[in-house]
C-alpha positions in Angstrom: 63.4 56.3 55.0 67.5 57.0 56.2 68.7 56.0 53.6 67.9 57.1 50.7 68.0 60.8 52.8 72.1 60.0 53.2 72.2 58.8 49.7 69.8 62.6 47.9 72.7 64.3 51.0 75.9 63.2 48.9 74.6 63.6 44.9 72.9 67.1 45.4 76.5 68.0 47.7 78.5 66.5 44.9 76.3 67.7 42.3 76.9 71.1 43.5 80.5 70.7 44.0 80.2 70.2 40.5 78.2 73.3 39.0 75.0 71.1 38.3 72.5 72.7 40.5 69.5 69.5 39.7 66.6 67.3 42.3 67.6 64.2 43.5 64.5 61.6 44.0 64.9 58.9 45.4 63.7 55.5 46.4 64.0 50.8 47.0 64.4 48.9 44.1 65.0 45.3 45.0 66.6 45.9 47.3 68.6 49.0 45.1 68.7 52.0 47.0 67.7 54.2 43.4 68.3 57.7 43.0 66.9 60.1 40.1 68.4 63.1 38.8 66.2 65.4 37.4 67.9 67.8 35.1 67.2 69.5 31.7 70.6 69.7 30.8 71.0 66.4 31.0 73.8 65.2 28.6 76.8 66.5 30.5 75.6 64.3 33.5 75.9 61.6 31.2 78.5 61.4 28.6 79.7 58.9 26.0 77.7 56.1 26.0 76.3 56.5 28.8 80.4 56.7 31.2 80.0 60.0 33.1 76.7 58.5 34.7 79.0 55.5 35.9 81.8 57.3 37.0 79.2 59.2 39.3 77.7 55.8 40.3 80.4 54.6 42.0 81.5 57.8 43.5 78.2 57.9 44.9 77.7 54.3 45.8 81.8 54.5 47.9 80.4 57.3 49.3 76.7 55.6 50.7 77.9 52.7 51.8 80.8 54.2 54.2 78.4 55.7 55.9 75.4 52.6 56.0 74.9 49.6 59.1 74.5 47.5 55.5 75.3 48.3 52.2 73.0 48.7 49.8 74.1 49.1 45.4 73.2 52.4 44.4 71.6 52.9 41.2 72.2 57.0 39.2 70.0 57.5 36.5 69.0 60.5 34.4 65.7 60.9 33.2 65.3 57.3 33.0 69.2 57.3 31.1 69.5 53.7 31.6 66.1 52.2 31.1 66.5 53.6 27.1 70.2 53.5 26.6 68.7 49.5 27.8 66.2 49.0 25.4 68.0 50.5 22.6 71.0 47.5 22.8 68.1 44.9 23.6 66.9 46.0 19.9 70.5 46.6 18.3 71.2 42.9 20.2 68.2 41.3 18.2 69.1 43.1 14.6 73.0 41.9 15.4 71.9 38.4 16.0 69.2 38.6 12.9 72.3 39.6 10.6 74.9 36.9 12.2 72.0 33.9 11.4 71.6 35.3 7.6 74.8 36.1 6.5 76.3 32.6 8.5 79.3 34.5 10.5 80.4 35.6 13.9 80.1 38.7 13.9 82.0 40.8 17.0 80.7 44.5 18.6 81.7 46.9 20.3 83.5 48.4 22.8 81.1 47.2 25.9 81.0 48.7 29.5 80.0 45.4 31.4 76.7 46.4 32.2 75.9 47.2 28.8 77.6 43.9 28.0 75.3 41.5 29.5 72.2 44.1 28.7 73.4 42.1 25.1 73.6 38.7 26.3 70.6 38.3 28.6 68.8 40.0 25.2 70.8 36.9 23.3 70.0 34.6 25.6 66.6 33.1 24.9 67.6 32.5 20.7 68.8 28.8 20.7 70.7 29.5 17.7 73.1 32.1 19.0 75.8 32.1 21.3 77.3 35.4 22.8 80.6 35.9 24.5 82.7 38.8 25.9 86.2 39.4 24.2 89.1 41.3 24.8 91.1 42.4 27.8 90.2 45.8 30.9 87.1 47.2 31.8 85.8 48.2 28.0 85.3 44.6 25.6 83.7 43.1 23.3 81.2 41.1 22.5 81.0 38.1 19.8 77.6 36.7 18.3 78.0 33.6 16.9 75.4 31.4 14.8 75.2 28.2 15.9 76.2 25.3 14.1 78.5 27.7 11.7 81.9 28.4 11.4 82.8 31.9 11.8 
């Protein structure tokens, strides 16, 4: 598919300019253009809490969508990092939710990116004894976990 080739070309070109030699695979998933970078030293491209990866994804999104006729969301991942991070955040959210219920107080955690906050909100959405909300200004905000029926 032409869209995948364009996205791979831009990604490989950007990585080469950064001095990184990596393999890039592309596929369409749920209407999103997904790119998976295969590299041994992935830490440099992921950065702290995935911030470098998020920045790379934003750049690739802009470059690719300038060239495509129909805009698509580009999701960039490195060796399954995003799935592992989502699983870890959901696990932490469940533990914190249980702690908030146990101690009967509101817990505030973070700061997190919008993507990470969404994972936490969704992880706790099914628990009807908890409520979550985002706090703060700017891109990185905290998440407040409130046990319902209790003042925190």
